[in-house]
N, C-alpha and C positions, 0 to 999 in steps of 0.2 A: 504494500500500500504506500503510494507516494504522498507527500504532503509538503506544504510550505510553512516554515517556522519564521518568526520575526524576532530578530535581536536588534534592539535600538534602531528600529525602522528599516533595517536591512533584511531582505528576504534570503533565507537559507533553505535550499531544496534538500529534502530528506526522504528516506524510504525506510519503512518499518520491516524488519526481518522477523517474521512470525516464529521461525524455528528457534532463533537465538533470543527472541523477545527483547530486541534492542534496536535503536535508531542507527542508521548510517547517514552521515551528513556530507554534502558536496563540499569538498575541500576548498575549491576556488571561491565559493560563496562565503565560507568562513574567513578566508584570507581578505576578501573585500570588506567584510564586516569589521574586522579587527584593524585593518590598515587604511581603509578608505581609498585604496589604490584604484586608479582608473583602468589598470591593466592587471587584474588579479592573476591571470594565467601566467603572465610574464614574471610576476612577483614570485609565484609558486615555483616556477622553473628555476629562478635564481636562488631561491631559498633552499631547494633540494640540492643544488650544485654546491652552494656554500657550506651546507651542513655536512655533506659528504667529504669535502676537502678539509674541513676543520676537525671533524670527529670521526669520520669514516662511516657514519650512520646513514643508511638509505631511508629517507623519510617515506618513500613509496611503499616500504614494507609494512607500514601502518595503514595502508589503504587497500581497497578492493575496487576493481572495475565493475561498476554497476550501471545499468541502463537508467538514465535520468532524463526526463523531458526537458528540452531546451525551449527557447523563445519561439522557434518555428513550429512547435507542436510535435516535433520528432524526438525520439529517444536515442541518446547516444551513450556509449560507454564512457563513464566519467569516474574520476578518482574520488572515492568516498571513504570516510573513516568513521568508526564507532566513537563513542564518547571517550573511551579509554585511549584510542589512537590519537584523537584530537588533543587530549591533554598532553601527550608527548610532543606533537607537532607544534602546538602554540608555545612551548618552551623556547622554540627557536625564533619566535616572532616578537620583536621588541614593540610591545603595545601596552598602553595603560589600560586597555579594555580586557586584558587577559584574565584578571581576577573576576570581574563581572561576568565574563563569558563562561568561566568554570561554574559559577553559581547557576547561570542560565542552563547549561548542559544538564546539571542535576535536576533542575526544575522540570525541564522538558521530558526527561526520562520518567520522572515520577508521575507527571500528568498523563503520559501515554498509558501507563499501567492503570491509572484511575479510569481512563476512557474505555479500556477493555472491560472493566467491571461495570461501567455505566456509560454506554454509547451516547446518551443524550448530552453528556458533558462536552463531547467533541463539537457539536453544533453550537452549544452555548458559548464555548471559548472562541469559536470562529466568529460568532456575532460580536463578541466583546473586542476581538482584534480589529474588525472593520469599524466598529463604533469608535474605538480609540484613535483610529486614523482619520476620523471626521466624516465618515459616510452617514447618510440619513438611515433611519430604521426602515423606511420604505424601500430604499435601494438595497439594503442588506438582505431583506426578505427575498427579493428577486434574485440576488446573487446566490444565496443559499439554495433556493429552489433550482436555479440553473445548474448548480453543481450536482444536485440529485438527478436532474434530467440527463446530464452528461454521463453520470455513472450508470444510469439505466441503459443508455445507448452503448457505452463501451462494454458493459456486461453482455449485451446482446451480440455485439461484434465478436466477442471472445467465444461465445457459444456457437457462433455460425462460421467459425474457422478463419476469421480475419486475424492477421498477425499484428501484434503490438509493434509500435514504432513507426516504420515507414508507411505501412498500409493504413494505420489509424490516421496518420498525418494527411495522407492523400484524401481519405474519405472526409476528414474534417475540412480540408480545403475545398472540396467539391460542394459540401453543404454551405460553407461561407460564400463561395462564389455565386451559387444559385440564389442564396438569400439576400446578399448585399451587393453582389457584383464585384466583390473584392476577396482575394485570398487573404489569410491571416497576416502574412508578411507585409503585403501592400496596405492592409488595414492599419497595421501598427505605424507604418510610415505616415499614413494620412493623419494619424493622431499625434504625430511627433514623438513616438516612443522609440528610442534608439538603443536602450540598454537591454541586454538579453534577459535580465531578471524582471523586466516590466511586463506583467501579464496583461494581455489585451483586454480580457473580460473585466479586469479590475478598473478599466478606464472607459467602460461602456456606459452610456446613458440608460435610463430605465427602459426606453423603447428599444434600444439596441439589444439589451438583455432579453427582453420579451420575444423579439423576433429570432434571436439566437436559440432560445428555448423552443420556439415553434418549429424551427427547422430541424432541430435534433429530435424533438418528440415525434414529429411527423416521420422522420427517417426510421425511428424505432418501430412505429406503428406499421409502416409499409413493409419493413423487413420481416416483422412477425406475420403479417397477413399473407405475404407472398412466400413465406418460408425461404427467404434468401439465404443461399449457402455459398460460402467462399467469397473471395474478393470481388470478382466481376459482378456477381448478382447484388452484392451489398453496395458496390459503387453506383449501380443503377438506382438502388433505393435511396442512396444519399443524394443523388442529383434530383430525384423526384421529391424527396422530403424537403430539400432546400428550395425547390421550385414552388412548393406550397407556401412556404414562408415568404419567398420572393414576390409571388403574386399578391399576397396580402399586404406586403410592404408597399408595393407600387400603388395598390388601391388606396391605401391610407394617404400616401403622398399626393395622390391625385385629389383626394377629398380635402385634405388639410392645407395643401399648398406648401408644405415644408418637407425637406428631405429628412429621412430617418438617420442616415449615416452622417455623423458630424466629425469635426476635428477636435471636439471637446475631449479633454482628459482630466484625470484627477491628480495630476502630479503635484499641484499646489497643496493638496491635502497632505501628501507625504512630506513635502518640504516643511509645511507648518508643524507637523508632528516632530520632525527631526529638530527643528529650532527649539521646540518646547523641551525635548529630551536634553539637548545640548545646554539649554538655559538651566534646567533642573540639576544638571550634573556639576554646575559651577559652584 
C-alpha cells in the first residue's frame, strides 16, 4: 500500500510492507525534506560517494529498490529505506531537522499500527492533513471521495489483468485525455506544477475533482458491465469512461459559459503553511 506522508510541509512517498509490518520511505524525498535541496537526487548521489570515500560504508545497502509512483503517474524502481535504515542515512546529513525527523519517523510508524487496528483513523488523519494545509472541508470531502473512487478503479484493473505501473499510467492518461482533453503531464504544466512531488489532484478545483471522479467511476462501471479483460479491453473502457465525463464537461461548459479546466493551483496554501511552520520553529 503506497501513501504520502508530510514532514514540515514536504511530501515523502512511502509504501507499507505488510509482511514486515513497517514503512519504507523514498530516500530522495527524505533528502529534500531535510536539506531543502532543489536537486535531491544529485545530493543523494554525492552523499553516497562521500560516505563511501570517508568511511567505506555503502549507504545503498540500507535501501531497497521498490516501485514508487512518480509525478507522471508511472511507477519506477526507487531507492527506499525503512525507519531503521533512514536513521543511519541521516547521520551523514548535516541538518538541524535530523532530530525532529527521528521523532517524526517514530510517530508515523506508531500511527500506521493504530490505523491497522482502526481503519477509520486513516481517513481522519488524511482530512486533518489537508485541513492543516488550508483546504476547505468541502474540497477535502471531494478529494477523499476521489481517492476511494480511484482505489475502486485500480482494484478492478488488478482483477482484470492490467499490470501496475506503465499500463495503469496509460489507462489513467486515456481517461484524463477523454475527460479534459489533457494528459496528466500536460495538465500539470497548465497549472504551473513543475516539481515531481506536486500531485495534480491536490491542485484541482472542486469541479475538476468531480469530473475526474466521473471519468474513473464510469470506467469502472463499463469495465465491470463489459467484463473487460486484459489491457486492450480495459483501454477501450477507459476511453469510453473518460468520454462520458468529457461529454458532461462540455455540456456544462456550454451551459455555464466557463471552462472547467483552469490554471488554478493551491501552491499558495502550501507556501502559507511552510511560512507558519518556519515562523513557529523560530
